C-alpha positions as CSV (number, residue, x, y, z in Angstrom):
1,X,0.0,-0.1,0.0
2,X,1.3,3.6,-0.8
3,X,2.3,6.0,1.6
4,X,-0.6,8.4,2.1
5,X,1.3,11.3,4.0
6,X,0.4,14.6,2.5
7,X,3.5,16.6,0.7
8,X,2.5,19.5,2.8
9,X,1.0,20.8,6.0
10,X,-2.6,19.7,5.6
11,X,-4.0,22.5,7.8
12,X,-4.2,25.9,6.3
13,X,-2.8,29.0,8.1
14,X,-4.9,31.4,9.9
15,X,-5.5,34.6,8.3
16,X,-5.2,36.6,11.7
17,X,-1.5,36.1,12.0
18,X,0.4,38.6,9.8
19,X,2.4,41.7,10.0
20,X,3.4,44.4,7.6
21,X,6.7,45.6,7.2
22,X,8.5,48.4,5.4
23,X,12.1,49.8,5.5
24,X,13.0,46.7,7.7
25,X,10.6,47.8,10.3
26,X,7.7,45.5,11.5
27,X,4.4,47.4,11.7
28,X,2.3,44.9,13.3
29,X,-0.5,46.7,14.6
30,X,-3.0,46.3,11.7
31,X,-6.3,44.7,12.2
32,X,-6.9,44.0,8.6
33,X,-5.0,43.6,5.4
34,X,-6.8,43.3,2.1
35,X,-6.5,43.4,-1.6
36,X,-3.5,41.1,-2.3
37,X,-3.9,40.1,-5.8
38,X,-3.3,40.3,-9.3
39,X,-5.1,40.0,-12.8
40,X,-3.6,39.5,-16.3
41,X,-6.2,40.3,-18.9
42,X,-5.8,38.1,-22.1
43,X,-5.1,39.9,-25.4
44,X,-7.0,38.2,-28.3
45,X,-5.6,37.9,-31.6
46,X,-6.0,36.2,-35.0
47,X,-4.3,36.1,-38.3
48,X,-6.1,35.3,-41.3
49,X,-4.5,31.8,-41.8
50,X,-5.6,30.8,-38.4
51,X,-8.4,28.4,-37.6
52,X,-11.5,30.0,-37.0
53,X,-10.7,30.5,-33.4
54,X,-9.0,33.4,-31.4
55,X,-5.7,32.8,-29.8
56,X,-5.2,34.2,-26.4
57,X,-2.1,35.9,-25.2
58,X,-0.8,37.2,-22.0
59,X,-1.7,40.7,-21.5
60,X,-1.1,43.4,-19.1
61,X,-0.8,42.6,-15.4
62,X,-2.7,44.7,-12.9
63,X,-2.6,44.7,-9.2
64,X,-5.4,45.7,-7.0
65,X,-4.6,48.4,-4.2
66,X,-4.0,47.1,-0.6
67,X,-6.0,48.4,2.2
68,X,-4.6,48.7,5.6
69,X,-6.7,49.3,8.8
70,X,-5.6,49.7,12.4
71,X,-7.0,51.3,15.7
72,X,-6.0,54.9,15.5
73,X,-3.4,55.8,18.3
74,X,-0.9,58.7,18.8
75,X,1.2,57.0,15.9
76,X,1.0,59.3,13.0
77,X,3.2,57.5,10.5
78,X,0.4,56.6,8.3
79,X,-0.8,60.2,8.0
80,X,2.7,61.6,7.5
81,X,3.3,59.2,4.5
82,X,0.1,60.3,3.1
83,X,0.8,63.8,3.6
84,X,4.2,63.5,2.2
85,X,2.6,61.9,-0.9
86,X,0.3,64.7,-1.3
87,X,2.7,67.4,-0.8
88,X,5.0,65.7,-3.7
89,X,7.9,64.6,-1.1
90,X,10.5,63.2,-3.0
91,X,10.6,59.7,-1.0
92,X,7.1,58.7,-0.8
93,X,7.5,55.2,-2.3
94,X,8.2,52.2,-0.1
95,X,8.7,48.6,-0.7
96,X,6.2,46.8,1.8
97,X,6.1,43.2,2.9
98,X,3.0,41.3,4.0
99,X,4.1,38.5,6.1
100,X,1.9,35.4,7.2
101,X,3.0,33.5,10.2
102,X,2.2,30.0,11.5
103,X,0.4,29.2,14.9
104,X,4.0,29.4,16.5
105,X,4.6,32.8,15.2
106,X,7.2,31.6,12.6
107,X,7.1,33.4,9.2
108,X,5.8,31.0,6.4
109,X,4.9,33.2,3.5
110,X,6.2,36.8,2.4
111,X,4.7,38.9,-0.2
112,X,6.7,41.7,-1.2
113,X,4.9,44.6,-3.0
114,X,7.0,47.2,-5.2
115,X,6.8,50.9,-5.4
116,X,4.1,51.5,-3.1
117,X,2.3,54.7,-2.2
118,X,-0.8,55.9,-0.3
119,X,-3.7,56.5,-2.4
120,X,-6.2,57.3,0.1
121,X,-6.2,57.9,4.0
122,X,-9.4,57.5,5.9
123,X,-10.0,58.6,9.3
124,X,-12.2,57.0,11.9
125,X,-16.2,57.0,11.8
126,X,-17.4,58.6,15.1
127,X,-20.5,57.6,17.0
128,X,-21.2,58.4,20.6
129,X,-23.6,55.5,21.0
130,X,-21.1,52.7,20.2
131,X,-18.4,51.2,21.9
132,X,-16.1,50.6,18.9
133,X,-12.4,51.3,18.3
134,X,-11.7,54.3,16.2
135,X,-10.0,52.8,13.0
136,X,-8.1,54.4,10.2
137,X,-7.7,53.2,6.8
138,X,-4.8,53.5,4.4
139,X,-5.1,52.4,0.8
140,X,-1.9,51.8,-0.9
141,X,-1.4,51.4,-5.0
142,X,1.7,49.4,-5.9
143,X,3.4,48.0,-8.9
144,X,4.1,44.4,-8.8
145,X,4.1,41.2,-6.2
146,X,6.7,38.9,-5.6
147,X,7.2,36.0,-3.2
148,X,10.7,35.3,-1.7
149,X,9.4,32.8,0.9
150,X,6.7,30.3,0.9
151,X,7.4,27.5,3.3
């Protein structure tokens, strides 16, 4: 009888164990990170001598914006980054990593995003009748995803 042991860990990783890092500094205080995907639109092509079907060739790759959310504190680095971008600061682009951890806190997957810059900053919604945490959101545009660790 063949060995039926799975070639990988059978249980998927939890989505709540992650950190965001830029400039070599871990910014772990985010409650949500979404938008990590890429799409490639096929380009259709046909020559007159081809069969009566369209060939599909790889087209341009696009990347969705990344949305980061965290409870607002006296740490103003997200606001300062957005403000620097709005004012045309010289160094507004950053390379960012989104790192997924396993249940023991070990790094398992690292997605690297290149040439990131903040597109939108949103402050918290205020409601005196709720007991929710005030959350700020930063939406980041980027120009590419690579993975340098997938274990």
